[in-house]
C-alpha positions, 0 to 999 in steps of 0.5 A, spaced: 500 500 500 501 507 499 506 510 504 501 516 505 494 514 507 492 519 512 490 526 512 494 528 518 500 525 515 500 530 509 500 536 514 506 533 518 510 532 511 513 537 506 510 537 499 517 534 497 516 528 502 509 527 499 511 526 492 517 522 494 511 517 498 507 517 492 509 520 486 502 521 483 501 527 488 506 530 483 500 531 478 496 534 483 501 539 485 502 541 478 495 543 477 495 547 483 502 550 481 505 548 487 513 547 486 515 540 489 522 540 487 526 546 489 521 548 493 520 541 496 522 543 503 515 547 504 509 544 508 503 543 505 500 549 508 505 554 506 505 551 499 498 552 498 498 559 501 503 561 497 499 559 491 492 562 494 490 555 493 484 552 498 488 547 502 482 543 504 481 542 496 488 539 495 488 535 501 481 532 499 485 530 492 491 527 496 486 523 500 482 520 494 489 518 491 491 515 497 485 510 497 488 506 491 495 503 491 501 506 487 504 502 481 510 499 483 514 502 478 512 509 480 515 508 487 522 511 486 524 512 493 525 504 493 529 504 487 537 502 488 541 508 488 545 506 482 539 504 478 536 511 480 542 515 477 542 511 471 534 512 470 535 519 471 540 520 465 537 515 461 530 519 461 531 526 464 538 528 461 536 525 455 530 529 454 533 535 456 539 534 451 534 532 446 529 538 447 534 544 448 536 545 441 529 546 438 526 549 444 532 554 444 531 555 436 523 557 437 524 561 443 529 565 439 525 565 433 518 568 436 522 573 440 525 576 434 518 576 430 514 578 436 518 581 440 516 588 439 509 587 440 510 582 446 517 584 449 516 579 455 519 574 449 525 577 449 526 576 456 524 569 456 529 568 450 534 570 454 532 566 460 532 560 456 539 561 453 541 561 460 538 555 462 541 552 456 548 554 458 547 552 465 544 545 464 548 542 459 554 543 464 550 541 470 548 534 466 555 533 464 558 534 471 553 529 474 554 524 469 562 524 469 563 526 477 557 526 482 553 519 479 560 515 478 562 517 485 555 515 488 556 508 485 563 508 488 561 510 494 556 504 494 562 499 494 568 502 497 565 508 502 572 511 501 573 518 505 575 522 499 569 519 495 564 522 501 567 529 500 566 529 493 559 527 494 557 532 499 561 538 495 558 536 488 551 535 491 551 542 494 553 545 488 548 541 484 542 543 488 544 551 487 544 550 480 537 546 480 535 552 484 537 557 479 534 553 473 528 552 477 527 560 478 528 561 471 523 557 469 518 559 474 519 566 471 518 564 464 512 561 466 510 568 469 512 572 463 508 567 459 502 567 463 502 560 464 504 559 456 498 562 454 499 564 447 496 571 445 491 572 439 496 574 434 501 568 436 503 564 430 504 557 429 511 557 432 509 561 438 504 556 440 510 550 438 515 554 443 510 555 449 508 547 448 516 546 448 517 550 454 511 547 458 513 540 457 520 542 459 518 545 465 514 539 467 520 534 466 524 539 470 520 539 476 520 531 476 527 531 474 529 535 480 525 532 485 528 525 483 535 528 485 533 533 490 528 529 494 530 522 493 537 521 490 541 526 494 539 525 501 540 518 500 547 519 497 548 523 503 546 518 508 551 513 505 
């Protein structure tokens, strides 16, 4: 059965812990605009107040979810750390690497074509340029340094490996926060990716790509910040 089954538990947990216990809660938080990855250390009460959401409504949705059993393949919290790291690389890192070039191209394109009438597009294009630059370096460092260190730690427990993990996780979380804040700002500037009446096909495509990118980033960062990193630090 699910790890979360009572309303009192939800009140005692952070939003990140709720999604860690039952990944399906991510959908509820996404609809409510609640950040469960970089902002995963907030209580449900604080998160709902920030989004001006009725906490009782969110609790009802979570409690309905808890009545049914979660599929085993969604219980990332029970996965072996090396396997989870490989999953993140093969699923989320590959998505980022595949999605970035096209999303970058179309955000630049609509900023050039529509920027005079919609100046927010110029800022969106700049922010996504920064995300592109930061994330590519970030992914490479995880794949070449942090994730191999976690796998080695599972085998050797050497002191220098522990030190590498602590230093790298501190840096990675800071970079997550930067990317998350930039995507949050893009979401606000675009009014939750709402295409204006004069928006063309490229405008719609760019916003669809950015929306998908943000959704994937939330899950990606959640798996690292709320599951992989804390467990690696406990090794």
